[in-house]
C-alpha positions in Angstrom: 40.7 -17.1 -31.6 43.5 -17.5 -34.2 43.5 -13.9 -35.0 44.1 -13.1 -31.1 47.1 -15.7 -31.2 48.7 -14.0 -34.5 47.7 -10.6 -32.8 49.6 -11.7 -29.5 52.6 -13.1 -31.4 52.9 -10.3 -33.7 53.3 -7.8 -31.0 55.4 -9.9 -28.9 57.6 -10.0 -31.9 57.5 -5.9 -32.1 58.5 -5.4 -27.9 60.9 -7.5 -28.4 62.9 -6.2 -31.3 62.3 -2.8 -29.7 63.8 -3.6 -26.2 67.0 -5.0 -28.0 67.4 -2.0 -30.0 67.3 0.3 -27.1 70.1 -1.7 -25.2 72.9 0.8 -24.8 75.3 -1.9 -22.0 78.2 -3.8 -23.1 78.1 -6.2 -26.2 79.5 -9.7 -27.0 81.1 -8.2 -30.0 84.2 -7.1 -27.8 86.0 -4.1 -27.7 88.0 -2.5 -30.1 91.8 -4.2 -29.2 94.9 -4.6 -30.8 96.9 -7.8 -31.9 99.7 -6.9 -28.9 96.9 -6.7 -26.3 94.9 -10.5 -27.7 98.4 -11.8 -28.3 99.6 -10.7 -24.7 97.4 -11.2 -21.3 93.3 -10.9 -22.5 91.8 -14.5 -20.9 90.8 -16.9 -22.9 87.1 -16.4 -24.0 87.6 -12.6 -24.4 86.0 -11.3 -27.2 87.4 -8.5 -28.9 87.3 -6.6 -32.3 90.7 -6.4 -34.1 90.8 -3.8 -37.6 93.7 -4.5 -39.8 94.8 -6.9 -43.0 94.5 -10.7 -43.2 98.1 -10.9 -45.1 98.5 -14.4 -45.6 97.1 -17.8 -45.6 98.6 -20.4 -43.3 96.5 -23.8 -43.8 92.7 -24.9 -44.0 90.6 -21.8 -42.0 93.7 -20.2 -40.2 95.5 -16.9 -41.5 97.6 -14.3 -40.3 96.2 -10.9 -39.3 98.0 -7.9 -38.8 97.5 -4.4 -37.3 99.4 -1.5 -36.6 100.9 -3.4 -33.2 102.0 -6.4 -34.8 100.3 -9.7 -36.2 99.1 -13.0 -34.9 96.9 -16.2 -36.1 93.4 -16.4 -36.6 90.9 -18.8 -37.7 88.2 -17.9 -39.8 85.5 -20.2 -41.0 84.4 -20.1 -45.1 80.9 -18.9 -43.9 82.3 -15.9 -42.2 83.8 -14.5 -45.3 80.3 -14.8 -46.7 81.7 -14.3 -50.2 83.4 -10.9 -49.7 86.4 -10.6 -51.1 89.5 -10.3 -49.1 93.3 -9.5 -50.1 96.4 -8.3 -47.8 95.6 -4.6 -49.0 91.9 -5.1 -47.6 91.0 -3.3 -44.4 88.9 -5.4 -42.6 87.1 -5.4 -39.2 87.5 -9.0 -37.1 85.5 -9.8 -34.3 86.0 -12.8 -32.5 87.1 -14.8 -29.2 90.6 -15.4 -27.8 91.3 -19.0 -27.9 94.8 -21.0 -27.3 95.3 -24.4 -29.4 98.7 -26.4 -29.7 100.4 -23.4 -31.2 99.6 -21.1 -29.3 96.8 -18.4 -29.1 94.8 -17.1 -31.5 91.0 -15.4 -32.5 88.2 -17.7 -33.5 86.6 -15.2 -35.9 82.7 -15.0 -35.7 82.6 -11.9 -37.8 84.4 -10.1 -40.7 83.6 -6.9 -41.9 85.3 -5.3 -45.1 86.4 -1.5 -43.9 87.9 -0.3 -47.2 89.0 -2.4 -50.2 
């Protein structure tokens, strides 16, 4: 009886993993966007992916992010850095959500990937 239960659990995990691997529709990770687009008229809650540099620490978890089109404020929680060393010269890809606070629009970052050191 336990052997059947374990087998059923293993098969359900295997089938669900293969279904996710074959999905080719839109992703919550967001489309490639520029800072100008993100700071402009994209709706709050829109997921975006930006490639550029974190150039300045503002306060707490807020930083200035810059790409070829401009710069804007981003919020990067400590857990998102995952121990990666990021300097102003480091090119990173950030994925996050457009949000608005008292100081204006910013991107709340969910993921950060070092593209080139």
